[in-house]
C-alpha positions, 0 to 999 in steps of 0.5 A: 804713924807706926810702920807696918812691919808685915807690909811686903817690901817692893823687893819681896813682892817682886821676888814673890812674883818672879818665875824662876827656872830649875837649876841642875845641882847635886841633891842630897836628902837624908833623915835620922832613923829612930827620930820619933822615939828620940822625940818621945824620950825627950818629952819636955826636957829642955836638955834633951830638946837642946841635944836634938837641936844641936844634932840638927844644927851640926849638919846644917852649919857644917854642910852649909859652910862656903867652899868653892861653890854655894851649898844650900841646906834646908831642914824639917824635923830630922830631914836634911836637904842639901844641894850644890852646883855640879862642880868637880872640885866642890862635889867631892868635898861635899861628899866627904863632908857628908861621910864625916857627918855620917860617922859623927852622927853614928858615934852619937847613936843616930843612924843616917839613911839617904840618897844623892843624885843630880838633876833639876831643883829649885833651892833657896833659903825658903823653898826647895822642890823639883824632880831631883829632890823627889829622886833623892827622897825616892833613893832614901825611902825606897832603895837605901833600906839600911842606914846608908846613903845611896849615891847614883852613878852620875854623881860619882862621875862628877869627881873622884870620891875613892876611899869612901864609897862602895858598890854592892848588889848593883847599888853605890853608897857611901861607906865611911865606916872603915879604919882607913877613912877614919884615919884619913879624916883624923890625919887631914882634918883641920879646925878651918874650912876652905874659906878659913872659917873655924869649924868650932864656930859652927858648934862642931869640934873639928877632927883635928882637935882630937888626939892622934888615934889609929883608924881602928880605934875610931871604928871600935868606939862607934861599934861600942856605942851601938851595942846598947842599941842592939841590946835594947827593945826593938821591933824587927824592922828597926833591929834589922837596920841596926844589925846591918850596920853593926855586923858590917863594922864588927866584921871589919874589926874581927869582933863578935856579930850581933847574934852574940848578943841576946835579942830583946823583943817588945813584950819580952820579960827582962829579968 
């Protein structure tokens, strides 16, 4: 008699029936701005679809690598949820990893907006929900506004994160777009994580594989990569978000601001 592969095992039935408790964890939620237009642009082109898939995989595979404490990662479309136990060593490491992913993703012409909090959540390989997830989503959708990742003060109090976050107008957020942080990343990255796993095995080139470069060169590369976007046809809402980050980086490099480039609005006739 053929075995019914859809029949639940006793273990899965027991897991389905159990009543778990929330766990207090650091929770990260972020998404990619402009993802809908990227989906439309990709159409049915396998190469473009593959690029979008690889972008998401680069986040899930790097950020879920084992460190001192377990890190859970879930995705749906361009939305990424990450959680880890409250740990004074693991949390700063995770925040640095997220800051680096923010740099890498921007260099690939995608902007990230998100929120990081600490609180109760249930998060396994199949399910994620809880008050802390709701709060992280609220930080992303209502407070971040611009392409930045808001970090609540309670998270910053868990472990040292000096050098890649800032406080402006009463809001803390990750701030990796500096020459010093990029230099720190390039100087201190290797091709392995804390457990000895190769970053390259996750499908993402390690920073240590790059030739030594001054931090400002990396920052200039990111700025140059954003120039075609501010010159493209953008609605006011999207344009304001791109300009916020572009001008922030341009000021640090002493480069012309976005106002130096002609604005193209929907409906404009481009000769």
